C-alpha positions in Angstrom: 12.1 -71.9 -6.0 8.4 -70.9 -6.4 6.0 -71.6 -9.1 6.2 -69.9 -12.5 9.9 -68.9 -12.6 9.1 -67.5 -16.1 7.8 -64.5 -14.2 11.4 -63.6 -13.2 10.7 -63.3 -9.5 8.8 -65.8 -7.4 5.0 -65.5 -7.7 3.7 -65.1 -4.1 0.0 -64.8 -4.7 -2.9 -63.8 -6.9 -5.7 -61.6 -5.5 -9.3 -62.6 -6.3 -11.6 -59.9 -4.8 -15.3 -59.9 -4.3 -18.0 -57.4 -3.2 -19.2 -60.1 -0.7 -16.7 -62.5 0.7 -19.1 -65.4 0.8 -20.0 -64.8 -2.8 -16.3 -64.9 -3.9 -15.7 -68.2 -2.0 -18.9 -69.7 -3.5 -18.0 -68.7 -7.1 -14.5 -70.1 -6.7 -15.7 -73.4 -5.3 -18.4 -73.9 -7.9 -15.9 -73.2 -10.7 -13.0 -75.3 -9.5 -14.6 -77.9 -7.3 -12.2 -77.0 -4.5 -13.2 -75.3 -1.2 -10.8 -72.6 -0.1 -10.0 -72.4 3.6 -10.4 -69.4 5.9 -7.3 -67.3 6.1 -8.3 -64.7 8.7 -9.3 -61.2 9.4 -7.5 -57.9 8.6 -8.5 -56.2 11.8 -9.3 -52.5 11.3 -9.3 -52.8 7.5 -12.8 -54.4 7.3 -11.7 -57.4 5.2 -11.1 -61.1 5.6 -9.8 -63.7 3.3 -9.9 -67.4 2.2 -6.9 -69.1 0.7 -6.1 -71.9 -1.8 -2.7 -73.0 -3.0 -1.9 -72.9 -6.8 1.4 -74.9 -6.7 4.8 -74.8 -5.1 4.9 -71.8 -2.7 2.2 -69.7 -4.3 -1.4 -69.2 -3.4 -4.6 -67.5 -4.5 -6.3 -65.1 -2.0 -10.1 -64.6 -2.0 -10.7 -61.3 -0.2 -13.8 -59.3 0.5 -15.6 -57.3 3.3 -15.6 -59.1 6.6 -19.2 -59.4 7.9 -17.8 -59.7 11.5 -16.1 -56.3 11.4 -17.7 -52.9 11.5 -17.4 -50.5 8.6 -13.7 -49.3 8.7 -14.6 -45.7 7.9 -12.3 -45.8 4.9 -11.9 -47.6 1.6 -11.2 -51.3 2.0 -8.1 -52.6 0.2 -8.0 -53.9 -3.3 -11.0 -51.8 -4.3 -13.5 -54.3 -3.0 -16.0 -51.5 -2.2 -16.2 -50.6 -5.9 -16.7 -54.2 -7.2 -19.9 -55.5 -8.6 -18.8 -59.1 -9.0 -15.8 -61.2 -8.1 -12.7 -60.7 -10.2 -8.9 -61.0 -10.3 -7.7 -57.6 -9.3 -3.9 -57.9 -8.9 -1.0 -60.1 -7.8 2.1 -60.1 -5.7 5.7 -61.2 -6.1 7.7 -62.3 -3.1 11.1 -61.0 -1.9 13.3 -61.6 1.1 14.7 -58.0 0.7 11.8 -55.7 0.3 13.7 -52.5 0.9 16.4 -53.5 -1.6 13.8 -54.5 -4.2 12.1 -51.1 -3.8 15.4 -49.3 -4.3 16.3 -51.4 -7.3 13.0 -50.7 -9.0 13.3 -46.9 -8.3 16.8 -47.0 -9.9 15.2 -48.4 -13.0 12.6 -45.6 -13.1 9.6 -47.2 -11.4 8.5 -46.4 -7.9 6.5 -49.3 -6.3 5.8 -47.3 -3.2 7.1 -47.5 0.4 7.0 -50.6 2.5 4.1 -50.9 5.0 3.7 -53.4 7.9 0.7 -55.6 7.8 -0.9 -58.2 10.1 -3.7 -60.8 10.0 -5.4 -62.7 12.7 -5.9 -66.4 11.8 -8.9 -68.5 12.9 -6.8 -70.2 15.5 -5.8 -67.0 17.2 -2.3 -66.6 15.7 -1.2 -63.2 14.3 0.7 -63.2 11.0 2.9 -60.2 10.2 4.5 -59.2 6.9 5.5 -56.1 4.9 4.4 -55.0 1.5 4.1 -52.2 -1.0 0.5 -50.9 -1.4 -0.8 -51.9 -4.9 -1.8 -49.0 -7.1 -4.9 -50.4 -8.9 -5.5 -47.2 -10.8 -2.0 -47.3 -12.4 -2.1 -50.3 -14.8 -5.3 -51.6 -13.1 -3.5 -54.3 -11.1 -1.3 -55.7 -13.9 1.9 -54.4 -12.1 2.4 -56.6 -9.0 3.0 -55.3 -5.5 5.9 -56.6 -3.5 5.6 -58.7 -0.3 8.1 -59.9 2.3 7.0 -62.4 4.9 10.1 -62.0 7.0 10.1 -64.6 9.7 6.5 -65.5 9.2 5.9 -68.8 7.4 3.9 -67.9 4.3 0.3 -69.4 3.9 1.2 -72.3 1.6 3.4 -73.8 4.4 0.1 -74.4 6.4 -1.2 -77.1 4.1 -3.7 -75.3 1.8 -5.9 -77.2 -0.6 -4.4 -76.8 -4.1 -5.7 -76.0 -7.5 -2.7 -76.0 -9.9 -1.9 -72.9 -11.9 -1.8 -73.6 -15.6 -1.6 -70.1 -17.1 -1.2 -66.5 -16.1 -1.1 -63.4 -18.4 -2.4 -59.9 -18.8 -4.2 -57.7 -21.4 -4.1 -54.0 -21.8 -5.3 -51.5 -24.5 -1.7 -50.1 -24.6 0.7 -52.8 -23.3 3.7 -50.4 -23.6 2.2 -48.4 -20.7 2.8 -51.2 -18.2 5.8 -53.0 -19.6 8.4 -50.5 -18.3 7.2 -51.0 -14.7 7.2 -54.8 -15.1 10.8 -54.6 -16.5 11.9 -52.4 -13.6 10.6 -55.1 -11.2 12.4 -57.8 -13.1 9.1 -59.4 -14.1 8.5 -61.1 -17.4 4.7 -61.3 -17.7 3.1 -61.7 -21.1 0.9 -58.6 -21.8 -1.3 -58.8 -24.9 -3.2 -56.0 -26.5 -6.9 -56.1 -25.5 -10.0 -54.0 -25.2 -9.6 -53.6 -21.5 -6.9 -54.0 -18.8 -7.0 -57.2 -16.8 -5.4 -60.4 -15.6 -6.3 -63.9 -16.8 -5.7 -66.9 -14.5 -6.1 -70.5 -15.8 -6.4 -73.2 -13.1 -6.6 -77.0 -13.3 -10.0 -77.5 -11.5 -11.4 -80.8 -10.5 -13.6 -80.9 -13.6 -11.1 -79.3 -16.1 -9.6 -76.0 -16.9 -11.1 -72.9 -15.2 -10.4 -69.4 -16.3 -10.7 -66.5 -13.9 -10.5 -62.9 -15.0 
């Protein structure tokens, strides 16, 4: 059982993206007092990430342009090319039956997209492989999670990540009813409050007290 069962499905990870990877890591460490560890490179996509656990089997991913890779010639994932500062951009729920979850959501009137294979090279030379649905950040601006299935690959928290406990997780949207049907179709019970802009709010238990990421 993962962290935050109130979400309905198991929270897999939260995505904190930055226009510069080093800046995202620095900001997170300054706020929380915890240093994330290198996750690896998304070869061919122009990004790399750092990771930190948030409790149980969930983690937070800090992602940004990989300075060791050439320009991929296409948009990098999670809209990092459009960012001007680090921010929480979206999140993922885990499943052991990705195709079945996609079919179930479509039957409820929401299409999370097709499943795509992904891979990442770790710093020690291992290649991790998984499947996911591609997040649509323009539809609900990241409030609706994407789905991820690690298959036979042990997920990142099993590798001994440093941890910053998750204390709170909620969303705001100018018209919450626009995103609630998609959340319901996925079986997710996320609190969505009315607010002047769409976004996710993450509250962490940092070394020096509560830390809020948006």
